[in-house]
BARO-954120 format. One record per residue: x, y, z of N, C-alpha, C in turn. Coordinates in nm, 2 decimals. Layout:
! BARO-954120
    n_c1    n_c2    n_c3   ca_c1   ca_c2   ca_c3    c_c1    c_c2    c_c3
       X       Y       Z       X       Y       Z       X       Y       Z
...
//
This chain:
! BARO-954120
    n_c1    n_c2    n_c3   ca_c1   ca_c2   ca_c3    c_c1    c_c2    c_c3
   30.38    5.03    3.19   30.42    5.11    3.27   30.33    5.08    3.38
   30.41    5.18    3.49   30.30    5.15    3.68   30.24    5.24    3.65
   30.15    5.24    3.74   30.04    5.37    3.78   30.14    5.47    3.84
   30.09    5.59    3.89   30.14    5.68    3.92   30.14    5.66    4.08
   30.09    5.59    4.16   30.13    5.55    4.29   30.28    5.49    4.30
   30.29    5.39    4.20   30.42    5.32    4.19   30.52    5.37    4.12
   30.50    5.50    4.07   30.63    5.61    3.97   30.66    5.66    4.12
   30.59    5.74    4.22   30.59    5.81    4.31   30.70    5.69    4.43
   30.63    5.54    4.44   30.68    5.51    4.51   30.86    5.44    4.51
   30.85    5.43    4.38   30.99    5.39    4.32   31.09    5.57    4.35
   31.01    5.66    4.34   31.09    5.79    4.34   31.16    5.78    4.48
   31.05    5.76    4.58   31.06    5.76    4.77   31.19    5.66    4.77
   31.17    5.50    4.72   31.29    5.37    4.70   31.42    5.48    4.65
   31.44    5.54    4.56   31.55    5.62    4.52   31.60    5.70    4.61
   31.53    5.79    4.66   31.62    5.89    4.75   31.65    5.86    4.90
   31.54    5.67    4.91   31.62    5.66    5.05   31.75    5.59    5.03
   31.77    5.50    4.93   31.87    5.48    4.86   32.03    5.56    4.87
   31.97    5.66    4.86   32.05    5.78    4.85   32.17    5.86    4.98
   32.05    5.78    5.09   32.06    5.81    5.22   32.12    5.91    5.25
   32.16    6.00    5.42   32.17    6.15    5.41   32.05    6.18    5.51
   32.05    6.30    5.49   31.93    6.35    5.55   31.83    6.36    5.50
   31.76    6.37    5.36   31.65    6.37    5.28   31.64    6.24    5.28
   31.69    6.15    5.31   31.60    6.00    5.31   31.54    5.99    5.44
   31.55    6.05    5.55   31.49    6.06    5.70   31.36    6.13    5.66
   31.36    6.22    5.55   31.25    6.30    5.51   31.12    6.21    5.45
   31.19    6.10    5.41   31.10    6.09    5.30   30.97    6.00    5.33
   30.89    6.00    5.28   30.75    5.89    5.34   30.69    5.86    5.21
   30.63    5.75    5.25   30.59    5.63    5.15   30.40    5.77    5.11
   30.45    5.76    4.95   30.36    5.83    4.92   30.20    5.76    4.95
   30.11    5.86    4.94   29.96    5.83    4.94   29.94    5.72    4.87
   29.88    5.61    4.85   29.82    5.52    4.76   29.74    5.63    4.67
   29.63    5.76    4.70   29.59    5.82    4.58   29.69    5.92    4.53
   29.78    5.93    4.54   29.89    6.01    4.50   29.86    6.00    4.32
   29.88    6.12    4.28   29.88    6.14    4.14   30.03    6.15    4.05
   30.06    6.11    3.95   30.19    6.14    3.95   30.15    6.15    3.75
   30.02    6.22    3.72   29.92    6.28    3.63   30.04    6.38    3.50
   30.13    6.43    3.55   30.28    6.49    3.44   30.35    6.40    3.45
   30.40    6.28    3.49   30.51    6.20    3.42   30.40    6.07    3.35
   30.30    6.05    3.40   30.20    5.96    3.31   30.15    6.07    3.15
   30.17    6.16    3.15   30.10    6.28    3.04   30.23    6.23    2.96
   30.35    6.27    3.01   30.51    6.27    2.92   30.52    6.12    2.89
   30.50    6.01    2.96   30.52    5.86    2.92   30.44    5.82    2.78
   30.33    5.86    2.80   30.19    5.87    2.71   30.23    5.91    2.53
   30.34    6.01    2.53   30.41    6.06    2.42   30.51    5.93    2.34
   30.50    5.98    2.18   30.57    5.87    2.08   30.72    5.88    2.15
   30.80    5.99    2.19   30.91    6.02    2.30   30.97    5.86    2.40
   30.88    5.85    2.45   30.87    5.77    2.57   30.85    5.61    2.51
   30.81    5.62    2.42   30.79    5.47    2.34   30.90    5.34    2.37
   31.01    5.41    2.42   31.14    5.28    2.45   31.14    5.25    2.61
   31.11    5.40    2.72   31.09    5.39    2.78   31.06    5.48    2.93
   30.90    5.48    2.90   30.79    5.53    2.94   30.83    5.52    3.09
   30.83    5.41    3.16   30.86    5.39    3.27   30.96    5.49    3.37
   31.09    5.51    3.26   31.17    5.62    3.28   31.14    5.77    3.31
   31.12    5.80    3.18   31.03    5.91    3.15   30.93    5.96    3.29
   30.86    5.91    3.28   30.74    5.90    3.41   30.78    5.95    3.49
   30.95    5.83    3.55   30.99    5.89    3.71   31.08    5.98    3.69
   31.18    6.05    3.52   31.26    6.16    3.54   31.10    6.30    3.57
   31.03    6.28    3.53   30.92    6.42    3.49   30.82    6.43    3.65
   30.87    6.32    3.74   30.79    6.32    3.89   30.91    6.38    3.98
   31.03    6.32    3.92   31.14    6.41    4.01   31.18    6.55    4.01
   31.12    6.56    3.90   31.19    6.74    3.88   31.04    6.76    3.97
   30.91    6.75    3.94   30.80    6.81    3.99   30.79    6.79    4.14
   30.82    6.67    4.22   30.85    6.65    4.36   30.97    6.75    4.37
   31.10    6.80    4.27   31.17    6.93    4.31   31.15    7.06    4.32
   31.04    7.04    4.23   30.96    7.16    4.26   30.84    7.19    4.32
   30.74    7.14    4.38   30.68    7.13    4.49   30.76    7.15    4.62
   30.91    7.08    4.63   30.92    7.14    4.76   30.99    7.27    4.74
   31.04    7.34    4.66   31.07    7.52    4.65   30.98    7.58    4.64
   30.84    7.54    4.57   30.75    7.65    4.62   30.60    7.58    4.63
   30.60    7.50    4.67   30.44    7.41    4.75   30.52    7.29    4.88
   30.56    7.38    4.93   30.62    7.21    5.06   30.55    7.11    5.09
   30.40    7.19    5.10   30.27    7.13    5.16   30.25    7.05    5.06
   30.25    7.08    4.92   30.19    6.96    4.84   30.32    6.83    4.84
   30.36    6.82    4.85   30.49    6.74    4.83   30.42    6.58    4.88
   30.46    6.48    4.76   30.39    6.37    4.74   30.50    6.30    4.84
   30.62    6.30    4.83   30.73    6.18    4.88   30.85    6.26    4.98
   30.89    6.38    4.96   30.96    6.45    5.10   30.88    6.54    5.19
   30.88    6.47    5.29   30.81    6.59    5.43   30.91    6.65    5.54
   30.92    6.79    5.52   31.00    6.81    5.63   30.95    7.00    5.63
   30.92    7.03    5.78   30.90    7.13    5.78   31.04    7.21    5.78
   31.12    7.17    5.79   31.27    7.29    5.76   31.28    7.36    5.61
   31.25    7.49    5.61   31.26    7.50    5.45   31.39    7.52    5.40
   31.46    7.54    5.48   31.62    7.49    5.44   31.63    7.36    5.33
   31.57    7.26    5.40   31.61    7.09    5.39   31.54    7.08    5.29
   31.38    7.16    5.25   31.30    7.18    5.13   31.36    7.21    5.00
   31.40    7.31    5.04   31.50    7.34    4.91   31.63    7.28    4.86
   31.70    7.24    4.96   31.79    7.14    4.91   31.76    6.98    4.90
   31.66    6.97    4.93   31.55    6.84    4.89   31.49    6.86    4.73
   31.46    6.99    4.69   31.42    7.02    4.58   31.56    7.00    4.51
   31.64    7.10    4.51   31.77    7.08    4.41   31.83    6.94    4.40
   31.78    6.87    4.51   31.85    6.76    4.49   31.78    6.64    4.37
   31.62    6.63    4.38   31.53    6.59    4.28   31.55    6.67    4.18
   31.54    6.78    4.13   31.57    6.87    4.03   31.72    6.75    3.94
   31.81    6.72    4.01   31.95    6.73    3.96   31.87    6.55    3.93
   31.86    6.48    3.97   31.86    6.34    4.01   31.76    6.31    3.86
   31.68    6.39    3.87   31.55    6.36    3.75   31.65    6.40    3.62
   31.71    6.54    3.59   31.78    6.55    3.48   31.89    6.45    3.47
   31.96    6.43    3.58   32.07    6.33    3.56   32.04    6.19    3.50
   31.90    6.19    3.53   31.86    6.03    3.47   31.81    6.00    3.32
   31.79    6.17    3.30   31.69    6.24    3.17   31.85    6.15    3.04
   31.94    6.26    3.10   32.05    6.28    3.04   32.12    6.10    3.05
   32.08    6.06    3.10   32.18    5.89    3.09   32.07    5.85    3.02
   32.01    5.82    2.94   31.86    5.81    2.84   31.96    5.84    2.72
   31.98    5.96    2.76   32.02    6.05    2.59   31.92    6.11    2.57
   31.80    6.17    2.66   31.75    6.25    2.62   31.75    6.43    2.65
   31.84    6.44    2.51   31.88    6.57    2.60   31.83    6.70    2.51
   31.70    6.63    2.44   31.59    6.78    2.43   31.48    6.79    2.55
   31.50    6.65    2.58   31.41    6.64    2.70   31.44    6.71    2.83
   31.61    6.71    2.86   31.63    6.80    2.93   31.64    6.94    2.90
   31.67    7.00    2.83   31.63    7.09    2.80   31.49    7.17    2.81
   31.37    7.09    2.77   31.28    7.12    2.81   31.23    7.13    2.96
   31.29    7.06    3.03   31.27    7.01    3.19   31.35    7.14    3.26
   31.49    7.18    3.22   31.52    7.29    3.22   31.45    7.42    3.21
   31.38    7.41    3.12   31.26    7.57    3.05   31.15    7.58    3.19
   31.10    7.44    3.19   31.01    7.40    3.31   31.08    7.47    3.43
   31.15    7.43    3.45   31.22    7.49    3.60   31.24    7.64    3.57
   31.32    7.70    3.47   31.35    7.84    3.50   31.19    7.94    3.47
   31.11    7.89    3.40   30.99    7.97    3.34   30.91    7.95    3.49
   30.90    7.83    3.54   30.83    7.87    3.69   30.90    7.94    3.81
   30.99    7.92    3.81   31.08    8.02    3.91   31.03    8.19    3.86
   31.03    8.21    3.70   31.00    8.32    3.70   30.87    8.34    3.73
   30.77    8.25    3.67   30.62    8.26    3.71   30.58    8.27    3.88
   30.67    8.20    3.98   30.66    8.23    4.10   30.65    8.38    4.14
   30.81    8.37    4.11   30.83    8.56    4.12   30.74    8.66    4.08
   30.62    8.61    4.06   30.56    8.71    3.98   30.38    8.74    4.03
   30.42    8.57    4.11   30.31    8.52    4.19   30.19    8.49    4.07
   30.26    8.43    3.97   30.13    8.36    3.83   30.12    8.18    3.88
   30.07    8.20    3.95   30.08    7.99    3.95   30.01    7.95    3.89
   29.91    7.98    3.85   29.83    7.94    3.71   29.92    7.94    3.61
   30.00    8.03    3.56   30.12    8.08    3.49   30.21    7.91    3.51
   30.20    7.87    3.63   30.33    7.79    3.69   30.27    7.63    3.59
   30.15    7.64    3.66   30.11    7.53    3.62   30.08    7.51    3.48
   30.07    7.57    3.39   30.08    7.59    3.26   30.19    7.54    3.17
   30.28    7.57    3.25   30.39    7.52    3.23   30.43    7.40    3.23
   30.44    7.37    3.33   30.42    7.18    3.37   30.35    7.14    3.26
   30.21    7.18    3.24   30.15    7.10    3.16   30.21    7.11    3.00
   30.23    7.20    2.94   30.31    7.22    2.83   30.45    7.15    2.87
   30.52    7.17    2.98   30.64    7.12    2.98   30.65    6.90    2.96
   30.54    6.87    3.01   30.51    6.72    3.02   30.49    6.69    2.88
   30.38    6.77    2.79   30.40    6.76    2.66   30.53    6.73    2.59
   30.57    6.83    2.62   30.72    6.85    2.54   30.81    6.75    2.55
   30.80    6.70    2.70   30.91    6.58    2.70   30.83    6.44    2.60
   30.73    6.45    2.63   30.62    6.33    2.52   30.66    6.34    2.42
   30.63    6.43    2.39   30.63    6.47    2.22   30.72    6.51    2.15
   30.78    6.60    2.23   30.89    6.70    2.15   30.81    6.86    2.13
   30.92    6.92    2.13   30.84    7.02    2.08   30.82    7.12    1.93
   30.72    7.25    1.90   30.73    7.29    1.80   30.70    7.44    1.82
   30.74    7.50    1.69   30.76    7.65    1.67   30.61    7.71    1.75
   30.52    7.60    1.76   30.39    7.65    1.87   30.40    7.67    2.01
   30.47    7.57    2.05   30.53    7.56    2.19   30.60    7.67    2.20
   30.71    7.68    2.11   30.83    7.78    2.14   30.81    7.94    2.17
   30.66    7.94    2.07   30.64    8.10    2.07   30.55    8.12    2.21
   30.48    7.97    2.22   30.45    8.00    2.38   30.48    8.04    2.51
   30.63    7.92    2.51   30.72    7.97    2.61   30.80    8.14    2.58
   30.80    8.18    2.50   30.86    8.27    2.46   30.73    8.37    2.58
   30.64    8.37    2.52   30.50    8.49    2.59   30.58    8.50    2.72
   30.57    8.36    2.76   30.61    8.31    2.93   30.75    8.38    3.01
   30.90    8.41    2.92   30.95    8.43    2.91   30.92    8.60    2.97
   30.82    8.65    2.85   30.79    8.81    2.90   30.70    8.86    2.97
   30.65    8.75    3.06   30.52    8.82    3.14   30.39    8.82    3.06
   30.40    8.77    2.93   30.24    8.84    2.86   30.14    8.72    2.92
   30.03    8.82    2.96   29.91    8.79    3.02   29.82    8.64    2.96
   29.88    8.64    2.81   29.79    8.55    2.74   29.88    8.40    2.73
   29.99    8.37    2.85   30.09    8.31    2.80   30.02    8.18    2.84
   29.96    8.18    2.98   29.96    8.03    3.02   29.81    7.98    2.93
   29.75    8.02    2.89   29.64    7.98    2.79   29.71    7.96    2.65
   29.82    8.00    2.58   29.87    7.98    2.47   29.96    7.89    2.54
   29.99    7.85    2.66   30.11    7.72    2.68   30.01    7.59    2.66
   29.89    7.60    2.74   29.81    7.49    2.76   29.75    7.47    2.61
   29.72    7.57    2.54   29.66    7.54    2.39   29.77    7.50    2.29
   29.91    7.54    2.29   29.99    7.46    2.21   30.01    7.33    2.27
   30.01    7.30    2.37   30.05    7.16    2.41   29.97    7.04    2.36
   29.81    7.12    2.37   29.69    7.01    2.29   29.69    7.04    2.17
   29.74    7.12    2.08   29.79    7.10    1.94   29.87    7.00    1.93
   30.01    7.01    1.95   30.08    6.95    2.00   30.09    6.78    1.98
   30.00    6.74    2.05   29.99    6.61    2.15   29.86    6.55    2.01
   29.76    6.65    2.01   29.70    6.59    1.89   29.74    6.63    1.76
   29.84    6.64    1.71   29.91    6.70    1.57   30.00    6.53    1.58
   30.06    6.49    1.64   30.13    6.42    1.68   30.08    6.28    1.67
   29.95    6.26    1.70   29.84    6.18    1.76   29.78    6.12    1.60
   29.78    6.21    1.52   29.73    6.17    1.37   29.83    6.12    1.29
//
């Protein structure tokens, strides 16, 4: 599988190929740019047949998230136009989820749609730590699958339980360790 910079470069190239206004806002990612969540998902057993594709998908959706909630942290699309950033974020969500559906990984589509929804709720409450925990758990769920512990932790996030961030991180760690055994 490619390193993080290659994953982001592939994402930038895919957006450029689509053309339009968004293509003009694409930049080459910094050589030190990380694609850690994509790499995490790609290291799980569910990624065995297509780790590069799974890493690309996670990073496309992550880039969409960054454009929605942290446009200054975007690694591929740079724009000062807030409306374009939101549209670009939507396009990247769609790009990632569509590619994942093409791979036939419908469970992973559900996991990433949960990530999108739970992060929207976390940001509405100003809970950025929860949003990052959702992302960590989501990357593990895409690469390893889900389990009851992770589903219970996601339910805590849905109900604004103050322990949700810790529960998500613990459930993700446990899931990855259990499957590795």
